[in-house]
N, C-alpha and C positions, 0 to 999 in steps of 0.2 A: 739429672739429664741432658749435660750440656752437649753431650756428643749427638743425641737426638734433634736437639735445635738445630747444630750446624748443619744436619743431611735436609734435603726437600722433603717435603712431607709427600707429595705423589709427582711422579714425572709425568711426561706427557707419552704414555704408553700407547693409549689407544690411538694416537696421531701417527704414532711410528708402525704400529700395525697396522695402520689402513696403506701406511707409505709403501711398507712391505709386499700387501696383497696388490697393490696398483702393478708393482712392479714384477709380478708373479703374473699378473694379465699380461704385460708386457710381454714377457719372455714367452708365454702360451701362445700368443697372437701372433709371435715374430715366428715361431715353430710352425705354426699353423701355415703362415707365407711361404717359410721353407719348404715344406712338404706340397704343398700348392703348385711352388714354381721351381720343383726339384730339377726339371730337364735345362733350366738355365743356370748355366755355372757360374754366372756373374749376380745373378740373384740370390743363387744358393750361399754364395759366400756374404751376399750384403746382409742377408737375414740370420745367419750363423752368429755373424758379428752382432747384433742387435739382441739376440740370446745372449750372448755373452756379456753385452753392457749389463741387460736387465739384471742379470744373474749376481753380477758385480754390486752392482746398487742396494738389490736385495740383503748381500751378504754384508754391506757396510751397517744397513739398518739393523741387522742381528747383532752386530756387534755394539751399536751403541745400545740397545735395548738392554744387553748382557752387563755394558756399562753402568746404566742407568739403575739397573735392579741393587746393584752394590753401593750406589750412591743416593739412594732414597730410603727414607726412614720407615716411612708410611705406604706401600701400594696399594693402589686400588682394587687389586684383586692378590691373591694368593702369591707370593714369589715365585714359587715352584710352577704354579698355573702360567704364568708369563715366560717363564724360560721355557717349558716343554712347549708351548704355544709357538712360539719365534721359531725354536729349532724345528719344529714339523714343517712349518710352513717354509723355512729356508731348504729343507729337503725337499719341498717340491721345486723350486727354482734349480737345486741341484740337479734333480734328476731331469727336467727338461733341457739342461745345458749337455748332460750325458748322453742324452739320445740324440743331439744335436751333433754331440762328438762323434759318438758310435755309427752315426750314419757315414761322417767323413771317413773316419779310422777303417771302417768294414769294407768301404767303397761300395756302398749299396748303389746298384744302376738303375733301379727302377722303383716307384712307390706304390705298393699292393694297397688293393681297397682296404684291408685289414689296418693296416696304418693309418691310412686316412680317417677311417672309421673311430680307431682308437684317440688318435689326434684331435677330433673332435669332442669326444667324451673327456679329453684331459683339459680341453680347455672351458666346455662347459663347466667343469668341476671346479677350475680356479675362480671361473666369475661367478659362481655361487659362493665362493669361499671367502671372496673379496667382497661379496653383499653380506654375509652373516659378520664376517669382522666389523663392518662397520656399520653393525646395530649394538656391539658389543658396549658401547659405552651409555644406550639409551635402554638396556633391558631393565630399569627401574620401572618403564612404563609396560604393563601388561602385554599390549598389542605387538610393540616391538621386542618381548621377549619371545612370544608367538611366532612372530615373523623370523625369528632367528633361528627358532627350531624348527620350523617349516623347510628354511632355506638348508638347514643341516641334513634332515629327511631327505630333500632331494638329493644332495649329495651321496649319500646311501644310495640311492635308488641308481644313480649315474654310476656310481664305482660298482654296483652288482652289473648294469649293464655292459662296462667293461670286462668284468670276469668273464662274462659269457663270450663276450667277444672273443677274448684270449682264448679260451677253451676252443671255443669253433675254429680259431685261424691256426692254431698249433695241430689238431687233429687234420685239417685241411692241408698243411705243411708235408706231415708226414704221409698220408697218404699221396699225394700229387706234386712235392718237390722232390726230383729223383738226383738235384746237386747237393751234395751233402752238405759243401760249405755255404751255397746260399741258404740252406735250411739253417743252420747254426744264427748265421748272420741274422735274418729274418725274426727270428724265435728271441733274440737277444734285443732287436729293437721292440716287436709286440711287446715282451715284460716288460721293458723299463717303463713302454706306454701306460700300461695296467698299472705298474706301480706308483705311477703319479697320481692316478686317481684314487689307488690307496694311501698314499700321503693324505690325501686330499680328507679322503674319510677319515683320519685319524685325527688331522685338526679339527674336522666337523665335531667328533666326538668330546674333545676337550671343549670345543665352544659351546656343547650342552651341558656339560659339566658346568661349567662358568656360569651359564644362563640359570640354570636350575638351581646353584647354592646361592646365586644372587640376587635372583627377581622378585 
């Protein structure tokens, strides 16, 4: 087993997960500030750049995790679980960046109440995801495993809230928005923000599986 002895037995995957989750929250908070200060062009640009920086940092960690999976002989959890989880987490930051870019490309002129509500739910989902990720390396302790599962259930509830907001928002658009171009723009933004919560829920389900298999 010389080949196995040349490879590290366990990489610092949990720490990299934590770092990625922190950057995801940074991106979500920057996007929330973008929404809150949208009328100020200077601040809008500032927070868009912060979203981009957080996404880039998260993307770097995704590459590091992928590389570590191939260089590590024995991983702390299943390799496919590591690969799926980090890529789903990366999808979250990508979607936040996409939403910021779409708002600029579509030349959104004002922030609707629905954008604000969906942004708030997205931020909460990202924060809860960070909390669940932080518990992954401690799930051998029953109380931590239970806390991780509870946090994942909270993410599921937040995603359901976002889904209801999206349905209501689209219904309102088709009933009250006379400008077809504006309708298309806002519908795209609403759907992107709701998809952020969808991806957080997908990551939460993966965490649930890891907890149930390893606690």
